C-alpha atoms as one frame of an Amber mdcrd trajectory, in Angstrom:
protein
 -25.941 -22.382   3.729 -26.308 -26.151   3.330 -23.560 -26.698   5.876 -25.262
 -24.353   8.330 -28.635 -26.051   7.836 -27.059 -29.469   8.413 -25.741 -28.123
  11.694 -22.455 -27.989  13.610 -21.489 -29.095  17.086 -19.982 -26.130  18.970
 -19.183 -25.123  22.539 -21.376 -22.418  24.039 -19.286 -20.332  26.425 -20.806
 -19.350  29.756 -18.859 -17.287  32.285 -15.636 -19.019  33.313 -17.205 -22.442
  33.237 -16.038 -25.135  30.911 -18.800 -24.405  28.411 -21.799 -26.306  27.088
 -21.567 -28.586  24.066 -24.542 -27.920  21.802 -25.681 -28.651  18.240 -26.442
 -25.443  16.323 -28.247 -25.262  12.972 -29.936 -22.821  10.609 -33.689 -23.351
  10.274 -35.386 -24.257   6.992 -36.424 -20.641   6.344 -32.866 -19.376   6.846
 -34.220 -16.953   9.419 -33.198 -18.384  12.816 -30.334 -20.191  14.457 -31.745
 -22.925  16.661 -30.551 -24.813  19.676 -32.100 -25.344  23.049 -33.422 -22.772
  23.877 -33.642 -21.113  20.449 -32.755 -17.476  19.845 -32.768 -15.286  16.797
 -29.424 -13.805  15.730 -28.878 -10.070  15.528 -25.166  -9.316  15.077 -22.117
 -11.472  14.341 -18.613 -10.722  15.615 -15.693 -13.010  14.759 -12.811 -13.683
  17.116 -12.589 -13.339  20.898 -14.090  -9.859  21.293 -16.983 -10.381  23.694
 -16.798  -9.846  27.445 -17.049 -13.605  28.053 -14.065 -14.346  25.835 -12.002
 -11.578  27.434 -12.339 -13.322  30.791 -10.247 -16.170  29.441  -6.760 -14.705
  29.794  -4.907 -17.980  29.177  -5.455 -17.885  25.400  -6.796 -21.412  25.458
  -8.992 -20.844  22.398  -7.846 -20.319  18.823  -9.352 -16.967  17.690 -10.014
 -18.516  14.271 -12.453 -20.911  15.963 -14.330 -18.267  17.984 -17.244 -15.964
  17.188 -20.114 -14.223  18.964 -23.732 -13.552  18.025 -25.336 -10.509  19.639
 -29.128 -10.605  20.011 -32.119  -9.082  21.801 -32.955  -5.586  22.981 -30.391
  -5.818  25.766 -27.727  -7.030  23.338 -26.762 -10.294  24.946 -24.044 -12.394
  23.384 -23.967 -16.028  22.341 -20.261 -16.962  22.383 -19.302 -20.059  20.429
 -16.172 -22.116  19.792 -16.121 -24.575  16.903 -13.759 -27.473  16.485 -11.941
 -26.015  13.460 -11.420 -22.710  11.650 -13.147 -23.864   8.445 -16.462 -24.370
  10.220 -16.141 -20.948  11.870 -15.519 -19.232   8.519 -18.606 -20.940   7.082
 -20.837 -19.742   9.900 -19.479 -16.190  10.006 -19.739 -15.710   6.227 -23.168
 -17.318   6.098 -24.535 -15.195   8.927 -23.205 -12.019   7.344 -24.941 -12.965
   4.090 -28.223 -13.549   5.900 -27.976 -10.257   7.790 -27.507  -8.505   4.455
 -30.578 -10.242   3.034 -28.463 -12.517   0.840 -29.272 -16.248   0.867 -26.358
 -17.527  -1.236 -23.661 -16.559  -3.735 -26.148 -16.486  -6.618 -28.419 -13.997
  -4.901 -25.372 -11.872  -4.042 -24.438 -11.799  -7.721 -28.015 -10.908  -8.690
 -28.133  -8.037  -6.208 -24.864  -6.692  -7.486 -25.935  -6.859 -11.120 -29.188
  -4.983 -10.526 -27.385  -1.843  -9.404 -28.416   1.313 -11.219 -26.746   1.651
 -14.602 -25.302   5.119 -14.349 -24.165   7.232 -17.364 -20.463   6.471 -16.788
 -20.980   3.008 -18.292 -22.505   4.533 -21.447 -19.302   6.455 -22.073 -17.096
   3.455 -21.273 -19.129   1.202 -23.562 -19.000   3.682 -26.453 -15.234   4.116
 -26.178 -14.711   0.351 -26.105 -16.890  -0.250 -29.180 -14.122   0.335 -31.718
 -16.035  -0.789 -34.823 -19.262   0.961 -33.813 -21.523  -2.073 -34.176 -23.196
  -1.546 -30.793 -21.626  -4.630 -29.195 -18.285  -5.608 -27.688 -16.289  -8.590
 -28.863 -13.944 -10.499 -26.580 -11.041  -8.664 -28.236 -12.598  -5.267 -27.549
 -13.189  -6.285 -23.923  -9.515  -7.223 -23.550  -8.501  -3.814 -24.925 -10.887
  -2.083 -22.519  -9.481  -3.957 -19.523  -5.969  -2.977 -20.558  -7.048   0.658
 -20.766  -8.717   0.435 -17.356  -5.486  -1.082 -15.982  -7.313  -4.269 -15.013
  -4.935  -7.196 -15.174  -7.041 -10.373 -15.158  -6.162 -13.886 -16.376  -7.453
 -14.430 -19.906  -9.427 -17.491 -18.873 -11.101 -15.527 -16.065 -12.140 -12.807
 -18.545 -13.441 -15.438 -20.964 -15.496 -17.123 -18.243 -17.089 -13.836 -17.120
 -17.687 -12.835 -20.747 -19.587 -16.072 -21.405 -21.562 -15.710 -18.180 -22.670
 -12.192 -19.142 -23.418 -13.156 -22.771 -27.040 -14.281 -22.288 -28.922 -13.081
 -25.402 -29.288 -14.723 -28.794 -26.366 -12.781 -30.252 -23.639 -15.055 -28.867
 -20.004 -14.000 -28.939 -20.570 -10.309 -28.179 -21.946  -8.163 -25.379 -24.719
  -5.636 -25.749 -24.937  -2.707 -23.346 -27.022  -4.505 -20.709 -24.722  -7.506
 -20.875 -21.703  -5.249 -20.641 -23.149  -3.690 -17.460 -23.383  -7.166 -15.926
 -19.832  -7.932 -17.018 -18.541  -4.617 -15.621 -20.142  -5.242 -12.245 -18.604
  -8.711 -12.117 -15.099  -7.302 -12.370 -15.650  -4.180 -10.261 -17.586  -5.501
  -7.254 -15.928  -7.317  -4.385 -17.878  -9.537  -2.033 -15.846  -8.553   1.038
 -16.376  -4.807   0.545 -20.002  -5.312  -0.437 -20.765  -7.141   2.804 -19.121
  -4.376   4.845 -21.190  -1.750   3.057 -24.427  -3.725   3.542 -23.749  -4.246
   7.249 -23.399  -0.475   7.836 -26.177   0.694   5.498 -29.091  -1.290   6.958
 -29.387  -3.106   3.621 -29.825   0.153   1.659 -26.831  -0.724  -0.562 -25.552
   2.847  -0.127 -23.896   4.585   2.809 -25.360   7.914   3.817 -23.145  10.321
   5.747 -24.211   8.899   9.122 -23.496   5.347   7.950 -20.095   6.399   6.635
 -19.256   8.125   9.920 -20.189   4.997  11.912 -17.973   2.864   9.674 -14.992
   5.215   9.944 -15.360   5.546  13.727 -16.123   1.900  14.575 -13.837   0.131
  12.129 -11.151   2.593  11.050 -10.846   4.041  14.603 -10.971   7.607  13.349
 -11.901  10.485  15.598 -12.616  14.154  14.944 -14.751  13.539  11.860 -16.666
  16.504  10.503 -19.553  16.662   8.053 -17.283  18.519   5.625 -14.810  15.658
   5.673 -17.546  13.089   4.998 -18.970  15.185   2.145 -15.490  15.447   0.622
 -15.127  11.642   0.661 -18.387  11.166  -1.254 -17.535  13.959  -3.694 -14.067
  12.553  -4.424 -14.863   8.852  -4.752 -18.514   8.358  -5.799 -18.834   7.985
  -9.621 -22.654   7.785  -9.816 -24.310  11.201 -10.402 -27.542  10.072  -8.715
 -25.651   8.983  -5.599 -23.761  12.273  -5.613 -27.021  14.165  -5.775 -28.252
  12.346  -2.662 -24.804  12.544  -1.043 -24.478   8.776  -0.528 -21.639   6.338
  -1.243 -22.486   3.293  -3.366 -20.427   0.136  -3.713 -18.304   1.594  -6.513
 -17.579   4.753  -4.553 -16.911   2.730  -1.409 -14.526   0.497  -3.354 -12.746
   3.545  -4.789 -12.322   4.987  -1.299 -11.072   1.741   0.246  -8.538   1.256
  -2.548  -7.236   4.824  -2.276  -4.307   5.842  -0.010  -6.937   6.516   2.667
  -7.569   2.753   2.811  -3.919   1.696   2.637  -2.310  -0.016   5.615   0.465
   2.593   5.575  -0.279   5.798   7.466  -0.418   8.495   4.738   0.900  11.099
   7.186   4.160   9.136   7.315   4.824   9.973   3.675   6.138  13.262   5.074
   8.572  13.958   7.904   6.526  13.517  11.081   9.140  13.043  13.819  11.053
  15.495  16.003  14.198  16.409  14.054  15.740  18.717  16.690  17.506  16.112
  18.824  21.232  15.178  18.644  22.327  12.924  15.779  23.002  10.113  18.268
  19.228   9.868  18.821  18.570   8.757  15.239  18.934   5.781  12.957  20.581
   6.968   9.722  20.069   5.325   6.309  23.546   4.170   5.278  25.090   2.671
   2.144  28.100   0.352   1.922  30.504   0.441  -1.045  28.119   2.914  -2.622
  30.027   3.158  -5.891  29.606  -0.542  -6.799  26.821  -1.665  -9.125  27.294
  -5.354  -8.314  29.657  -7.716  -6.511  32.858  -6.799  -4.679  35.298  -8.415
  -7.135  34.384  -7.802 -10.772  31.516  -5.294 -10.962  31.498  -1.783 -12.347
  32.081   1.305 -10.214  29.627   4.017 -11.296  29.083   7.594 -10.173  25.380
   7.028 -10.984  25.131   4.782  -7.921  25.596   7.839  -5.697  22.708   9.571
  -7.458  20.579   6.433  -7.054  21.112   5.877  -3.328  20.792   9.569  -2.428
  17.474   9.756  -4.264  16.428   6.564  -2.475  16.749   8.405   0.856  20.248
   7.276   1.889  22.093   9.838   4.052  25.494   8.185   4.561  27.499   7.096
   1.514  30.880   5.396   1.339  33.818   6.597  -0.759  36.846   4.262  -1.003
  39.769   6.452  -2.092  43.047   5.297  -3.664  45.974   6.919  -5.413  45.248
   7.326  -9.124  47.367   8.232 -12.154  48.476  11.819 -12.787  47.977  12.710
  -9.144  44.181  12.252  -9.395  42.604  10.217  -6.533  40.236   7.481  -7.664
  37.392   5.473  -6.139  37.107   1.685  -6.407  37.264  -1.491  -4.330  40.952
  -1.999  -3.603  42.875  -5.118  -4.644  40.017  -6.290  -6.920  39.085  -6.043
 -10.593  36.287  -3.547 -10.080  36.485  -0.555 -12.401  37.756   2.844 -11.257
  36.103   6.274 -11.219  37.516   9.703 -10.392  37.088  11.041  -6.857  36.256
  14.447  -8.294  33.373  12.994 -10.357  32.009  11.281  -7.257  32.017  14.521
  -5.249  30.362  16.433  -8.094  27.594  13.804  -8.292  27.069  13.930  -4.532
  26.894  17.712  -4.703  24.194  17.512  -7.397  21.957  14.889  -5.749  22.633
  15.251  -2.020  19.446  17.162  -1.222  17.024  16.311  -4.031  15.179  13.803
  -1.819  15.896  15.067   1.683  17.286  18.270   3.155  18.798  16.531   6.168
  22.598  16.139   6.376  24.599  13.772   4.214  27.597  11.963   5.733  30.558
  11.030   3.531  32.192   7.926   4.986  35.650   8.106   3.438  37.839   5.005
   3.478  41.163   6.662   2.786  44.044   4.701   1.234  45.703   7.665  -0.488
  49.142   9.104   0.168  49.264  12.539   1.753  49.735  14.453  -1.556  46.605
  12.928  -3.060  44.748  13.444   0.216  45.462  17.140  -0.207  43.955  16.916
  -3.720  40.868  15.285  -2.190  40.559  18.126   0.322  40.855  20.643  -2.514
  37.969  19.051  -4.432  35.830  18.821  -1.321  36.254  22.543  -0.661  35.844
  23.661  -4.273  32.836  21.496  -5.154  30.848  21.365  -1.912  31.641  24.932
  -0.775  28.993  26.194   1.704  27.678  22.662   2.234  30.805  22.056   4.337
  30.498  25.285   6.310  29.605  24.551   9.949  30.538  27.956  11.313  27.061
  28.353  12.763  27.531  25.187  14.861  29.693  25.253  17.982  31.804  22.138
  17.545  33.998  22.583  20.596  31.531  23.729  23.218  28.595  21.394  22.611
  28.842  18.100  24.485  26.337  16.492  22.134  26.136  16.322  18.381  23.907
  18.877  16.631  20.500  17.892  15.295  19.474  16.967  11.746  17.410  20.164
  11.729  20.432  22.380  12.467  22.501  20.513   9.871  19.984  20.783   7.028
  21.737  21.188   3.687  25.138  20.277   5.165  27.587  17.534   4.205  29.662
  15.968   6.994  32.947  14.234   6.197  33.821  11.159   8.253  37.373   9.796
   8.050  40.237   8.501  10.169  42.647  11.020  11.679  46.346  10.386  10.985
  48.978  10.533  13.760  50.356  14.046  14.244  53.989  13.049  13.508  53.326
  11.448  10.130  55.715  12.223   7.257  53.902  14.348   4.619  55.506  12.245
   1.864  54.728   8.867   3.430  53.219   6.104   1.341  49.816   4.671   2.315
  51.389   1.452   3.553  53.763   3.362   5.804  50.858   5.321   7.278  48.945
   2.163   8.179  52.026   0.392   9.579  52.911   3.360  11.788  49.364   3.576
  13.125  49.125  -0.122  13.972  52.649  -0.211  15.429  51.857   2.663  17.771
  48.552   1.023  18.674  50.210  -2.267  19.678  52.660  -0.444  21.940  49.865
   1.599  23.473  47.442  -1.273  24.158  50.179  -3.389  25.730  50.988  -0.686
  28.258  47.560   0.690  29.118  45.425  -0.801  31.897  41.635  -0.857  32.001
  41.813   1.095  35.301  43.732   3.858  33.556  40.983   4.170  30.974  38.148
   4.065  33.473  39.656   6.923  35.488  40.263   8.994  32.377  38.288  12.226
  32.554  37.786  11.840  36.322  41.154  13.329  37.301  43.663  15.912  36.162
  45.994  13.369  34.616  47.227  13.868  31.064  44.600  12.865  28.457  45.141
   9.682  26.466  46.139  10.092  22.808  43.031  11.127  20.883  43.521   8.487
  18.203  43.428   5.631  20.693  40.722   6.388  23.225  38.931   3.154  24.109
  35.485   2.598  25.586  36.127   0.811  28.936  32.897  -1.198  28.958  33.589
  -2.516  25.466  37.266  -3.124  26.136  36.335  -5.496  28.955  34.546  -7.660
  26.406  37.871  -8.479  24.771  40.120  -9.221  27.846  40.374 -12.894  25.765
  43.940 -12.718  24.112  42.235 -10.401  21.646  44.156  -8.750  18.808  45.032
  -5.084  19.422  43.521  -4.372  16.002  40.105  -5.457  17.332  40.525  -3.044
  20.223  41.296  -0.366  17.664  37.942  -1.062  15.934  36.277  -0.402  19.271
  37.668   3.132  19.426  35.175   5.186  21.431  36.244   8.762  21.555  35.303
  11.183  24.282  34.749  13.753  21.548  31.148  13.363  20.361  32.152  14.341
  16.826  34.096  11.139  16.353  32.594   7.900  15.015  33.324   4.190  15.470
  33.143   1.808  12.495  32.831  -1.920  13.152  32.297  -4.809  10.789  29.482
  -7.276  11.413  31.806  -9.974  12.821  33.058  -7.763  15.647  29.612  -6.326
  16.241  28.084  -9.793  16.542  30.589 -10.623  19.289  29.661  -7.481  21.180
  25.935  -8.191  20.741  26.448 -11.657  22.145  28.540 -10.654  25.148  27.600
  -7.088  26.130  24.371  -5.994  24.415  23.235  -3.749  27.282  26.535  -1.874
  27.347  26.354  -1.398  23.580  22.889   0.155  23.893  24.198   2.640  26.446
  27.288   3.391  24.362  25.059   4.224  21.396  23.392   6.939  23.443  26.489
   9.146  23.346  28.421   8.331  20.167  27.698   7.295  16.593  28.511   3.775
  15.420  28.613   2.554  11.838  28.223  -1.188  11.169  29.339  -2.497   7.788
  29.255  -5.934   6.068  32.049  -8.460   6.406  34.741  -8.625   3.738  33.599
 -12.173   3.060  30.404 -10.874   1.427  32.081 -10.747  -1.988  28.671 -11.116
  -3.684  27.515  -7.846  -2.074  24.889  -9.698  -0.050  23.306  -7.936   2.900
  23.185  -8.891   6.561  20.041  -8.652   8.651  20.019  -5.039   9.914  17.435
  -5.595  12.658  19.772  -6.916  15.427  21.934  -3.790  15.073  18.896  -1.503
  15.139  17.719  -3.361  18.253  20.924  -2.261  19.986  20.549   1.344  18.824
  23.309   1.300  16.178  22.896   4.422  14.097  24.440   3.709  10.702  23.781
   0.145   9.544  25.409   0.030   6.110  23.526  -1.820   3.359  24.524  -2.786
  -0.171  21.851  -0.767  -1.964  22.713  -2.464  -5.245  21.512  -5.848  -3.948
  17.726  -6.229  -3.850  16.113  -8.735  -1.531  14.658  -9.254   1.908  17.273
  -7.263   3.856  17.069  -4.159   1.684  13.269  -4.382   1.874  13.522  -4.241
   5.666  15.765  -1.196   5.362  13.271   0.540   3.065  10.396  -0.197   5.435
  12.368   1.133   8.397  13.061   4.520   6.847   9.692   4.917   5.101   8.001
   5.802   8.382   9.477   9.336   8.495   8.952  10.539   4.952  11.951   8.505
   3.763  14.139  11.438   4.797  16.978   9.140   5.907  16.600   9.718   9.663
  14.416   7.810  12.135  14.138   8.981  15.745  15.019   6.214  18.179  12.276
   5.538  20.779  12.964   6.902  24.256  12.560   3.452  25.731  15.842   2.402
  24.056  17.872   4.433  26.549  18.496   1.472  28.848  17.468  -2.075  28.078
  18.976  -5.377  26.973  17.609  -6.409  23.556  18.633 -10.047  24.018  16.657
 -10.760  27.213  13.319 -12.594  27.258  11.944  -9.682  29.284  13.998  -6.755
  27.917  11.781  -4.066  29.463  10.499  -5.262  32.867   7.087  -3.856  33.713
   6.526  -2.575  30.186   3.033  -3.291  28.878   2.888  -5.531  25.817   0.954
  -4.743  22.655  -1.247  -7.230  20.856  -1.600  -7.137  17.084  -4.711  -8.915
  15.792  -4.629  -9.318  12.015  -7.514 -10.762  10.084  -6.353 -11.807   6.608
  -9.545 -11.497   4.577  -8.867 -11.734   0.856  -6.494 -11.185  -2.044  -6.869
  -9.193  -5.240  -5.254  -9.911  -8.611  -2.340 -11.918  -7.294   0.033 -12.766
 -10.179   1.902 -15.936 -10.901   5.455 -16.116  -9.534   7.922 -14.072 -11.582
  10.031 -17.117 -12.369   7.032 -19.287 -13.313   8.183 -21.755 -15.961   5.159
 -21.255 -18.205   4.383 -17.621 -17.407   0.710 -16.692 -17.823   0.032 -20.083
 -19.372   1.018 -21.896 -16.182  -1.306 -23.346 -13.593  -3.503 -21.064 -11.520
  -1.755 -20.308  -8.243  -2.685 -21.712  -4.823  -1.895 -18.683  -2.645  -1.384
 -18.309   1.078  -0.220 -15.373   3.215   2.614 -15.412   5.730   2.926 -12.614
   8.278   6.224 -12.093  10.102   7.103  -9.812  13.005  10.711  -8.592  12.885
  12.028  -6.790  15.948  13.508  -7.778  19.290  14.399 -11.497  19.444  11.526
 -12.073  21.880   9.108 -10.463  19.385  10.232 -12.269  16.232   7.630 -14.764
  15.004   5.671 -15.728  11.915   2.281 -17.246  11.148   0.512 -18.159   7.933
  -2.965 -18.694   6.566  -4.330 -21.804   4.948  -3.839 -22.383   1.207  -6.627
 -21.360  -1.194  -6.692 -23.685  -4.180  -6.699 -22.405  -7.769  -7.512 -18.751
  -7.198  -5.181 -15.840  -7.708  -7.920 -13.417  -8.760  -9.911 -13.095  -5.527
  -8.887 -15.719  -2.942 -10.698 -15.593   0.416  -8.899 -16.610   3.614 -10.919
 -15.030   6.451  -8.292 -16.034   9.046  -7.115 -14.277  12.206  -3.470 -14.126
  13.299  -2.533 -12.847  16.762   0.896 -11.508  17.799   2.062 -10.288  21.226
   4.826  -7.687  20.892   7.063  -6.288  23.635   8.552  -3.369  21.721   6.383
  -2.357  18.756   8.275   0.947  18.387  11.092  -0.796  16.498   9.175  -3.752
  15.022   8.510  -4.344  11.328   5.507  -6.298  10.024   6.191  -8.243   6.836
   3.378  -9.589   4.645   4.440 -12.236   2.123   2.276 -14.015  -0.455   3.348
 -17.478  -1.599   2.157 -19.984  -4.171   1.906 -23.458  -2.672   2.817 -26.452
  -4.799   3.644 -30.094  -4.283   7.395 -29.542  -3.956   7.417 -26.401  -1.822
   6.404 -22.805  -2.368   7.141 -19.986  -4.804   7.434 -16.354  -3.802   4.809
 -14.014  -5.283   5.311 -10.699  -3.512   5.710  -8.833  -0.235   5.058  -5.608
   1.623   6.917  -4.674   4.804   5.624  -1.878   7.036   6.955  -0.401  10.269
   4.553  -1.288  13.085   4.231   2.388  13.992   3.112   3.175  10.431   0.236
   0.673  10.355  -3.307   1.993  10.321  -6.145   0.173  12.135  -9.344  -1.180
  10.622 -10.008  -2.546   7.141  -6.881  -1.936   5.050  -5.304  -2.937   1.753
  -1.730  -4.183   1.741  -0.368  -3.520  -1.751   2.513  -5.758  -2.730   5.715
  -3.838  -3.460   6.144  -2.985  -7.148   2.755  -4.597  -7.988   0.285  -1.731
  -8.254  -2.912  -3.808  -8.641  -2.007  -6.771  -6.417  -3.063  -6.570  -2.788
  -4.351  -8.420   0.214  -7.258  -7.087   2.247  -6.912  -7.235   6.026  -8.418
  -5.968   9.243  -5.947  -4.536  11.775  -6.588  -4.216  15.513  -3.873  -2.873
  17.852  -4.630  -3.543  21.515  -2.575  -2.968  24.635  -2.685  -5.661  27.330
  -5.208  -3.575  29.273  -7.680  -4.188  26.460  -7.697  -0.659  25.062  -7.951
  -0.276  21.289  -5.801   2.393  19.676  -7.714   5.310  18.132  -6.452   7.905
  15.690  -7.172  11.562  15.211  -7.396  12.489  11.567  -6.456  15.537   9.590
  -9.048  16.656   7.082  -7.302  15.550   3.935  -8.658  13.633   0.960  -6.399
  11.356  -1.065  -7.097  10.921  -4.760
C-alpha cells in the first residue's frame, strides 16, 4: 500500500496510439486511484485482456507488465503498462485487497481469524489435548499436524504457535488461541481473495456466486443447481454454512484442492478416446529390455519386472530369448553378466498380469536367439500358458487390409518376432540362422533396383520375397554406400501384420533426411523404436521426436526413472493409462521438422499465470535435510512437442519461502500442434552456485483444465503450485468445457 500511495509512473494505453505517460497513485484514504483526470477503480484484470490490448497484435508488451482497471456504469477500461513486473504485481495485489475491503496484510489476517468457530474445531482440539489439561503444548500441536497430514517446517510451526499464544499462559494454546493457529495454517491468501472477489465481500459463496466463479474462471458450462448443491454438501465443513447452503473459505479451499481443482482433467483418468480404429492409428506404451532391473551389463533379470511394467500401463514388452540348459529357453541380455530367468516363468507372469491394468492387447516383442528345437519349446509354452489369449480366430487376418482395433483385440496377446527363411535347417544353430539370413539379404539387395520395388504391387510380376520387402521411400534415404544390414532394418512389409524395428541411431537418420515420408509410412504399418546398444546404463532417449513422426512403439527402459520416463507417463496418462493413445488426425500428412509444419493451421496460445506454491520441500539430496536453509523457489514451465513448439520460461525467484511462495507471474506460449504437446512444470531451488531440483509434474496439453488449478508435484501429495490456465486460439476464442455432474471427494 505504501508503494501504491507513493505512486508509479505508467503508460496509459489509448487506441493504437503510442500511449500517455502518467503518474498514478493511491489517495490517502486508500479509496481512489488518482491521475489527471481522476477516476475511481471498479475492477482489476491482470494481463493483456482488454479490447485495447487485443488491438496490439505485435506482442510488444510483456503481459507481466500489463493490467486493466474497469470502472463506471458503462464499464470503461483504464489500460496500463508499468516499467517492470514487480510494480505490476504490487498494484494488482494491492487493488484486489482494497476491492475486498482489506487495507493490508494485517487486516487480512484479522479478517481470517474472526471467522466463525464451528464445532469441528472443538472436536479437533479435544483429540489433540492428550493430557486433558485444556491447552495444547508445542509437542501436541506437532502431533496434531502429523495426524492432519500437514507437513510444515518446524520453525514455521513455532513462529505461528508464538504468534497465536497471546494470553498470560505462555507456552500453550487455549481453545481461542488454537482457533487462530488453525486458521493461520488452513487459510490461503490467494484463494481467500478469489472468494472475496466473487462473494461481494460476504466471505461466503452462495450458489449464484459459485456458479459465476465456475462459469467465468473454470470455463464450465451446463451447470445445474443440483451440481452446485452437491459441491457445497461435499466440501463445506461448517454446519452453519451448510444450513444456509453457502461455501466458506474452508469449503472453498477443500473444493479447490480436490481432483475437481486439479490441472489434470479427471475424465482422462478413464479411457476417453475412440478405441475402434486400426492399431496403426495409436501410440502404444512400450518397454525395452523389460526383464532387466538395472543396467545392461551386470543387473538382475527378474520376472517381477514384467508384472511391474504391465501394471504401469505398458502394452508392449520385450523378451530376449536364448538357448538354456536342459533344453529350457531362458531370458537375459546376451553376451553380458546379467542374470538369467526361465522363458516359461516370464510367460506365466505375463499371463497373470497382462490385463490387470488394461484390457487392451499386449504385444510380446520377442528377440529370438534360440535354435529351432528350443524355439519349438517356446511355442509350446506360449500355447499352453496363454491359451485363448492367443486365439485370433474371430479376426480376419488375411482379408483385412488394415490392422484390427484395440477394441477388437481386447484380452488378446500378440506375438511379434522375425520370420525365418523357409529353407532353414530345423537343426541349425542360432549363428547359422543369422548368417544365412544376412547372406541372402546381401545377395538380394545387390541385385534389386529401386524401380523394381516401386513397381511392386502395380503389376502381375512375381512378388518379392516376404522377408525382404523394402519401403521404397525409405530405401532412397540410404542410396549413400549404406550397409545392406541397415536396409534390412528398414523392412517395410506390404502385409499390415508385420512390424519394423529400428534403433534410435537409424531412426535419427531417417528423421533428419525424410521426416515427411516417415510420417506417411507410419500411417500404414507399425514401427518400434528402441534404444541404442551404447546405452549400457539403461538410460532413456527423448521419446518426443519419434512421437512427432507418428512412431507407434517407442521403447523405454521402465527401470530407469527420470525426465524421459516422466514424459512417457504423461503421454499415456491422458487416456486412462490404458497403454494406447489415439494419434490426432492432423498427423496424416505433415513434416514435423519444418518451421511451419501445418500451413494454414491456426495456432493455440497458452497463457499460464503462476500464482503461488504450497508446502514445497527442500531438495531430496539436500546436504542438511530439514535443518538446511529455507529454499528460494522458482518455477520453470516447458513445452515439449514439435521442434517449433519447444520452449521454456521461468518465474522470478522467491527468497526464503518454501511454505507459501507467491510469484503472480504470467507466461505465454504459442503452440502450433497442441494435440501432441506436453506441458512440464518444474520447481527449482535457486542458490549461489546453480539450482537444485525439487519436483515436477508433466501433463499432456489436451489433459489440462482451464481456470484456477493446482499442479501437484509427482510423488509429493501435499506439494503443489497454484496456477491460472487460459487456452486461446489465435482468433481470440477461449476454450470452454461441458461438465458431467460428478463430485470428486
